[in-house]
C-alpha positions as CSV (number, residue, x, y, z in Angstrom):
1,M,14.4,-7.5,1.7
2,P,16.7,-6.7,4.7
3,K,19.1,-3.8,4.2
4,I,22.7,-4.4,5.3
5,T,25.2,-1.6,5.6
6,Y,28.8,-2.5,4.7
7,I,31.4,0.1,5.7
8,E,34.8,-0.1,4.0
9,F,37.9,0.5,6.1
10,G,38.2,4.0,4.6
11,G,34.6,4.8,5.6
12,T,32.7,4.3,2.3
13,E,29.3,3.0,3.0
14,H,27.3,0.6,0.9
15,V,23.6,0.0,1.8
16,I,22.5,-3.2,0.1
17,D,19.3,-5.2,0.0
18,V,20.2,-8.8,0.7
19,A,17.7,-11.6,0.2
20,E,16.8,-13.6,3.3
21,G,18.6,-17.0,3.3
22,L,21.8,-15.6,1.9
23,T,24.7,-14.7,4.2
24,V,26.1,-11.3,4.9
25,M,29.2,-12.5,3.0
26,E,27.1,-13.5,-0.1
27,G,25.4,-10.1,0.0
28,A,28.8,-8.5,-0.2
29,R,30.2,-10.8,-2.8
30,D,27.1,-10.6,-5.1
31,N,27.3,-6.8,-4.9
32,S,31.0,-6.4,-5.4
33,I,31.6,-4.8,-2.0
34,P,35.3,-4.2,-1.6
35,G,36.9,-5.6,1.6
36,I,35.4,-9.0,1.8
37,D,37.4,-11.5,-0.1
38,A,35.6,-14.7,0.8
39,D,38.3,-17.0,-0.5
40,C,36.7,-20.2,0.8
41,G,33.3,-19.3,-0.6
42,G,31.6,-19.5,2.7
43,A,32.8,-22.8,4.1
44,C,34.1,-21.2,7.3
45,A,37.6,-22.5,6.3
46,C,39.4,-19.1,6.1
47,S,39.0,-15.7,7.7
48,T,38.8,-13.5,4.6
49,C,35.2,-12.5,5.2
50,H,36.0,-11.0,8.6
51,V,33.9,-8.1,9.7
52,Y,33.3,-6.0,12.8
53,V,29.7,-6.0,13.8
54,D,28.4,-2.6,14.9
55,P,28.3,-2.6,18.7
56,S,24.5,-1.9,18.7
57,W,24.0,-5.3,16.8
58,V,26.3,-7.6,18.7
59,E,23.6,-8.8,21.1
60,K,21.0,-9.1,18.3
61,I,22.8,-11.5,16.0
62,P,23.0,-15.3,16.6
63,G,25.9,-16.4,18.9
64,I,29.2,-17.6,17.5
65,E,29.9,-21.3,17.2
66,S,33.3,-22.9,18.0
67,M,34.4,-23.4,14.4
68,E,33.9,-19.7,13.6
69,E,35.6,-18.7,16.8
70,D,38.6,-20.9,15.9
71,M,38.9,-19.3,12.4
72,L,38.8,-15.8,13.9
73,D,42.2,-16.5,15.4
74,F,43.5,-16.2,11.9
75,A,41.7,-12.9,11.1
76,Y,43.5,-9.6,10.9
77,E,43.1,-7.7,14.2
78,P,40.1,-9.6,15.7
79,K,38.1,-7.8,18.3
80,E,35.2,-8.6,20.6
81,N,32.7,-7.8,17.9
82,S,34.5,-9.7,15.1
83,R,32.5,-12.2,13.1
84,L,32.9,-14.1,9.8
85,S,30.3,-12.8,7.5
86,C,29.8,-16.2,5.9
87,Q,28.3,-17.4,9.3
88,L,25.7,-14.6,9.5
89,K,22.5,-15.8,7.8
90,V,20.3,-12.9,6.6
91,T,16.8,-12.9,8.1
92,A,14.2,-10.2,8.6
93,D,15.7,-9.7,12.1
94,L,18.9,-8.4,10.5
95,D,17.3,-5.6,8.7
96,G,19.5,-2.6,9.4
97,L,22.6,-4.6,10.3
98,V,25.9,-2.6,10.1
99,V,29.2,-4.3,9.6
100,R,32.7,-2.7,9.1
101,M,35.6,-4.2,7.2
102,P,39.0,-4.5,8.7
103,E,42.0,-2.7,7.1
104,K,42.8,-6.0,5.3
105,Q,41.9,-9.7,5.1
106,V,44.4,-12.4,5.7
């Protein structure tokens, strides 16, 4: 199972095995990781699963689609490496992925 590292805004790290086929958001939700609210349940209809992808991973993950890009306009302090974790499907290629949570979700 791929390991995903979730880093809370305050710096606390959670290294979690996430089954392939789930999303990064579902891995956080299923393991009670603080900082990812996932209010819409993964429908790409809110921005409450916003994460910052570690710069070393930005080029390794699938590109962003227009709907996700539009939703990121509503995220708290979006950056170049911002993504919605509900749109990141876990595959073996994501083993070792590191994401950081923003200060808050809106």
